[in-house]
Every structure is written in structure tokens, then in C-alpha cells.
C-alpha positions as CSV (number, residue, x, y, z in Angstrom):
1,M,-1.6,117.1,-171.3
2,V,-3.7,117.0,-168.1
3,N,-3.4,119.8,-165.6
4,L,-2.1,118.3,-162.3
5,S,-3.5,121.0,-160.1
6,Y,-7.0,120.3,-161.5
7,L,-6.7,116.6,-160.7
8,K,-5.5,117.3,-157.2
9,M,-8.5,119.7,-156.7
10,N,-10.9,117.1,-158.0
11,K,-9.5,114.4,-155.6
12,M,-9.8,116.8,-152.6
13,K,-13.4,117.6,-153.6
14,K,-14.3,113.9,-153.8
15,K,-12.6,113.3,-150.4
16,N,-14.5,116.1,-148.8
17,I,-17.8,115.0,-150.3
18,I,-17.2,111.5,-148.9
19,Y,-16.4,112.8,-145.5
20,M,-19.5,115.0,-145.4
21,L,-21.7,112.1,-146.6
22,A,-20.3,109.8,-143.9
23,T,-20.8,112.5,-141.2
24,A,-24.4,113.1,-142.4
25,V,-25.2,109.3,-142.3
26,C,-23.7,108.9,-138.8
27,T,-25.7,111.9,-137.6
28,L,-28.9,110.5,-139.0
29,L,-28.2,107.1,-137.5
30,C,-27.5,108.5,-134.0
31,A,-30.6,110.8,-134.1
32,S,-32.9,108.0,-135.1
33,C,-32.0,105.8,-132.2
34,E,-34.5,105.6,-129.4
35,N,-33.1,106.7,-126.1
36,D,-35.4,105.0,-123.7
37,V,-33.2,104.1,-120.7
38,S,-36.2,103.2,-118.6
39,E,-36.9,100.1,-120.7
40,N,-33.7,98.4,-119.5
41,G,-32.9,100.4,-116.4
42,V,-33.9,99.7,-112.8
43,K,-36.9,101.6,-111.6
44,D,-36.5,103.6,-108.4
45,Q,-37.1,101.6,-105.2
46,L,-37.0,102.1,-101.5
47,Y,-35.4,100.0,-98.8
48,M,-33.7,100.1,-95.4
49,L,-30.1,98.7,-95.5
50,T,-30.5,98.0,-91.8
51,S,-33.5,95.7,-91.9
52,G,-34.7,92.6,-90.0
53,E,-33.8,92.3,-86.3
54,K,-31.7,94.8,-84.5
55,V,-31.0,94.1,-80.8
56,V,-29.8,97.2,-78.9
57,S,-28.1,96.9,-75.5
58,V,-29.2,99.5,-73.1
59,Y,-27.3,100.4,-69.9
60,R,-28.6,101.8,-66.7
61,A,-25.7,104.2,-66.5
62,K,-27.2,106.1,-69.5
63,T,-30.5,107.9,-69.6
64,S,-30.9,107.4,-73.4
65,E,-29.6,105.3,-76.2
66,A,-29.5,106.5,-79.9
67,I,-30.2,104.2,-82.9
68,N,-29.4,105.5,-86.3
69,F,-30.4,104.0,-89.7
70,S,-31.1,105.2,-93.2
71,V,-33.8,104.9,-95.7
72,Y,-32.4,104.5,-99.3
73,K,-33.7,105.1,-102.8
74,S,-32.0,103.3,-105.6
75,G,-32.6,103.0,-109.3
76,M,-32.5,105.5,-112.2
77,R,-33.2,108.5,-110.0
78,I,-36.2,109.7,-112.0
79,S,-38.8,109.7,-109.3
80,S,-39.2,111.6,-106.0
81,A,-40.3,109.5,-103.1
82,D,-42.7,110.2,-100.2
83,V,-41.9,107.6,-97.5
84,E,-43.6,106.9,-94.2
85,L,-42.2,104.9,-91.3
86,T,-44.9,103.3,-89.2
87,V,-45.0,101.2,-86.1
88,D,-46.5,98.0,-87.5
89,Q,-48.1,95.5,-85.1
90,A,-48.6,93.0,-88.0
91,A,-44.8,93.0,-88.6
92,L,-44.2,92.2,-85.0
93,A,-46.8,89.4,-85.0
94,E,-45.0,87.9,-88.1
95,Y,-41.6,88.2,-86.4
96,N,-43.0,86.5,-83.2
97,T,-44.4,83.7,-85.3
98,T,-41.2,83.2,-87.3
99,N,-38.9,83.3,-84.2
100,G,-41.1,81.7,-81.6
101,T,-41.1,84.8,-79.4
102,A,-43.8,86.8,-77.7
103,L,-42.5,90.4,-77.9
104,Q,-44.9,93.3,-77.4
105,V,-44.9,96.7,-79.0
106,L,-42.8,99.1,-76.9
107,P,-45.0,101.9,-75.6
108,A,-44.6,105.1,-77.6
109,D,-43.5,107.1,-74.5
110,C,-40.4,105.0,-74.2
111,Y,-38.8,106.3,-77.4
112,T,-38.8,109.2,-79.9
113,I,-38.4,109.0,-83.6
114,N,-37.0,112.2,-85.2
115,K,-38.9,111.7,-88.4
116,T,-41.6,109.4,-89.6
117,S,-42.2,111.1,-93.0
118,I,-39.4,111.4,-95.5
119,Q,-39.3,113.1,-98.9
120,L,-36.5,112.1,-101.3
121,D,-36.0,114.2,-104.5
122,P,-35.2,112.3,-107.7
123,L,-31.4,112.7,-107.2
124,E,-31.4,112.0,-103.4
125,V,-30.4,108.5,-102.5
126,K,-30.9,108.4,-98.7
127,D,-32.1,110.1,-95.5
128,S,-31.2,109.3,-92.0
129,V,-33.5,108.5,-89.1
130,K,-32.7,108.6,-85.4
131,I,-34.5,106.9,-82.6
132,I,-33.8,107.8,-79.0
133,L,-34.7,105.1,-76.4
134,D,-35.6,106.3,-72.9
135,V,-33.4,103.8,-70.9
136,K,-35.0,104.7,-67.5
137,K,-38.6,104.0,-68.8
138,I,-37.5,100.7,-70.5
139,D,-35.7,99.6,-67.4
140,A,-38.8,100.3,-65.3
141,L,-40.9,98.4,-67.9
142,Q,-38.9,95.2,-68.6
143,G,-35.6,95.6,-66.7
144,V,-32.2,95.7,-68.5
145,G,-30.9,92.5,-70.2
146,T,-34.3,91.0,-71.0
147,R,-36.3,91.0,-74.2
148,K,-40.0,91.7,-73.8
149,Y,-40.6,94.7,-76.0
150,A,-39.8,95.8,-79.5
151,I,-40.3,98.7,-82.0
152,P,-41.5,97.1,-85.2
153,L,-40.9,99.7,-88.0
154,K,-42.4,99.3,-91.5
155,L,-41.3,101.3,-94.5
156,Q,-44.2,102.4,-96.8
157,S,-44.3,104.4,-100.0
158,K,-46.9,107.1,-100.2
159,N,-46.5,107.4,-104.0
160,Q,-45.6,105.0,-106.9
161,V,-42.1,104.2,-105.9
162,A,-41.8,100.5,-105.0
163,V,-40.6,99.2,-101.7
164,V,-38.2,96.2,-101.5
165,D,-40.3,93.7,-99.5
166,N,-37.5,91.9,-97.7
167,K,-35.8,95.3,-96.7
168,S,-38.9,97.2,-95.5
169,T,-39.1,96.1,-91.9
170,L,-36.9,96.8,-88.9
171,I,-37.6,95.2,-85.5
172,I,-35.6,97.1,-82.8
173,I,-35.4,95.1,-79.6
174,P,-33.9,96.8,-76.6
175,E,-32.4,94.5,-73.9
């Protein structure tokens, strides 16, 4: 006669061995997979959400007018970014050609930019920029309600982070 407790013990041992083997196989399969997210992920890139033309109405009753916008970094958040905002005559020339205008660069003493250099750490996604227009100087230069001058801003990367071309220029036109 066969001992039942011995058979039950053997069954349990077989079951435990099967579970351990399955766990070991799964662990080996998971460990052998290549975890290279950068192959299929989107690389970090810089852009201005407010890009293109921005007409700003200025009023004589005010002495200044503030313009706020942000510089963004999107992607996998693996790179830090060094960004520079520059006044770009070539961007204004392209804008004039495209739109049939003859705007000139607004003299630098008619506005202030709170920052032209921006550093974004890998996990940072944006930084804000503020431009203050001097309404009195703009009024003396072109009057209020007319469009003769603009601030053509261009976003440029100082390191390897790419800039989205169609979101890298902002033409601010005070009127």
C-alpha cells in the first residue's frame, strides 16, 4: 500500500519546483530585455508656445506694458538646455517679406527683457520671460495705433538640444 502523505509531499515538491522554474525563467527574460527608451522616445526640444506674430496694443494712459511668454522644453527630459533669446534682424526681414510690411527693429531703449539666457535642467519644462515696453518712448517714436517697429526674438540653443523651427521666432509688434 502506498503512503498517502508521501504522495502529497511529492506533489507539493513538484509544484514548488515548477513555480520556482517559472519565476527564474521570467526573471531571466525580463533582465535580458534592452531598456533603451531613447530609441523610440522623443528627444528633448525647445520651442515657444507663443510664436509667430504678437500685436500688443499700448495705451498712452500707461507708462509701460508687460508682455509675458514662456520657453518650453519637451521630450524625454534627459538633457539640460542652455537657451538664448536674441533680437534677430534676419527674422524681421523674413517676416517683412512674407507679410509685405516694412517694420524696423524697435530701438533697445524702448523695452527691457528680464532674461535673455535661460538654463533648463533635465526635469524642467519651461521658464517665463517678461518684456516691458516703454509706452512713452514708443509713442514718441511711432505714435500709438500705428505699426512701424517690432521686436523680432529668436530662440537659439547653446548646446545639443534641438529647437523646433516653426516655433522659434516671436515678432512683437507694439501699436
